[in-house]
N, C-alpha and C positions, 0 to 999 in steps of 0.2 A: 532430546533432539530427535528429529524425524524428517522424512521426505515430505515436502509441501507441494501443493498444486500451484502451477503457474499457467496463466492463460497464454497458449501459443497463438501464433497468427491463425492457425487452422485447427489446432487441437489443444486440449489441456494435458500437460505432462507433469510428472512428478520429478522434482529435483531437490538437491540439497546444496545450499550455499556454504562453501568452505569459508570459515571465519578465522581459523588459526591453523598453523602448521601441525599442531598436536592432534588435529582431527584425522590426519591421513599418514600412512606409512608406505614406503616403497618396499614391495616384497621382492620383485626380481624383474629383470629385463626378459621379454619374451623373444622377439625377433627385431633386429635393427632398432627402429625408433618407437617400438610398442612396449609399454610398461604395464605391469599389473600392480595395482595399488590396493591398499586396504583402507576403508573408511571406518573410523571408530564411531559407532552410534549405539547409545544405550547399552554399553557393555559388550556389544558384538562387533565383529569386524566384517564389513561387507566389501567383497572384492569388486573392483572396477578397473577398466582398461583406459589407458591414456596414450595418445600418439604425439604428445607435446608436453613440455614442462607443466606441472600442476602448480598453480599459485593460489595464495589466499585471495578470495573474492571470486574464484572460478566456481563452477557448478559440477555436481555429479548428477547425471540424469538417469532416472530409473524407468525403464520400459517394462521389464519383467525380470524374474530371478536370474535369467541367463544373459540379459542384455542391460548392463549397467556401465555407463561410460562417462568420461570426463568431457566437459565442454568449457572452452575459455569464456571468460566474462563477456568479452566483446561479442563473440558469436551468439552466446545465449541471449544477450539483451537485444540483439538484432532480430531474433526469432521469437521472443517471448515478451509478454507484458511483465513489468516489475513494479512493485514487489509481489510476493506470492498472494494468491487469492485470499487466503485466510488472514494474512497480515493486513491487507486492505480493509477487511471487515472489522478487525479488532483494534487497530491502532488509530483511534480517533482522538484528536486533541482539540481543545477549544482554540478558536482564532486568537492570536496574540493580543489583538485590540481589546477583546472581551476581558482577557486576564489583566491587562494593564488598567482598564477602567475599574475592575473590581478591587485591584490593589490600591488604586487611588482613593476609592470609596472608604476602604479600611483606614488609610492614613489620615483622611479628613474626618474620620469619626462618623461616617454615615452608617447608622445602625438600624435603620428601618428595613422593612421587607423589601426584597429584590429577587430577581430571577438569577440564580447562579449559572454560570456556563457549565459547571460540573453536573448540575441537575439535568441539563439538556443532554450532555455527553452520556450520562448513565442510562438514558432512555433511547439512545440510538441503536438500532439493530443492524443497519447496513448503510453503506454509502456507495453510490455508483456515479460514474461520469459518462457523458455522451457528447461527442464532438460532432457537430453538424455544419453544413454550409447553407446559409440562407441569404438569398439575394446577392450571392457572390462574396459574402463575409463568413469566414470561419469563426465558429464560436463553440464554447464548451459549457454545458449545463451540468449541475450537480443535483442528484436526487438523494435525499436523506430519508430513509425509511425508519420510522419510529417504532418502538414496541407497540404492538396492536395493529401494525400494517399501514398506518397513515404515512404518505410520502409528501415531503415538502421540497419544492424547488425554489431557486432564487433567480435573480437576473444572471444571464450568462457572462462568461469571461470572453472578451474580444481583444483583438490585437490589431492596431492600425497598420502595422508593417508585417506582412507574412513571414519575412525572414527572421523576425524576432519571436515567432510562435514557439513556445515550449510547453509540453503537456503538464510538466510539474507546476509551472506558474498558473496555467489555466485551471488546474485542479485546486490550487490554493485559493485563488480568487473566487471561483464558482462555489467552493465549499463555504467560504466566508459569507458570500451573498445568501446562500440557502440557510446558513446558520442564523443570520440576522432575521430571516423570515420566521424562524422558529421562535426567536425572542419575542417578536410581535404577537404571535399566537399564544405563547405562554403568558405574556403580560395581559392579554385580553382575558384568558381563562382565569387568571388570578384576580383581576379587577371585577369580574362578573360572578365569581363564586361567593357563596355566602358562608 
């Protein structure tokens, strides 16, 4: 367990997401509503301050050795992108559609050569998203950088009703669109290789 980097609206800050009550202990009350806690990380206890109840799902923000403090989940998510930068880079899963089709191929006995979604996932180095507005339409693109530096983008995710816009949905759709473009490139590479 460790502090991870989160992209703040203006800066990158280090924080730890509390996922269980066993990760922190109340040491003592300082003054009025200020409490000093201990965060258990890798066999050490790191002290932090809280001015409100600490709950599972909240964050402990690390600025420096003498400035470590509690931040409620609501406030943290208002001020920072989520998930952590390193979690965005490493937790890439194949689109469900690709997995369903591969499962169907197995059930139907398709045993010829094919491009597996896992072979693509294994070669992804980074994934990034960019939201833009073009001709009055908000849209999100996904760029997938493959090992070796080649970047693939797909069609953007768009939403016909602005009040329905959710970044999570835009990321899912734009990632799937870019992932499908990689399938086409991989199929071409396979078909033309000797």
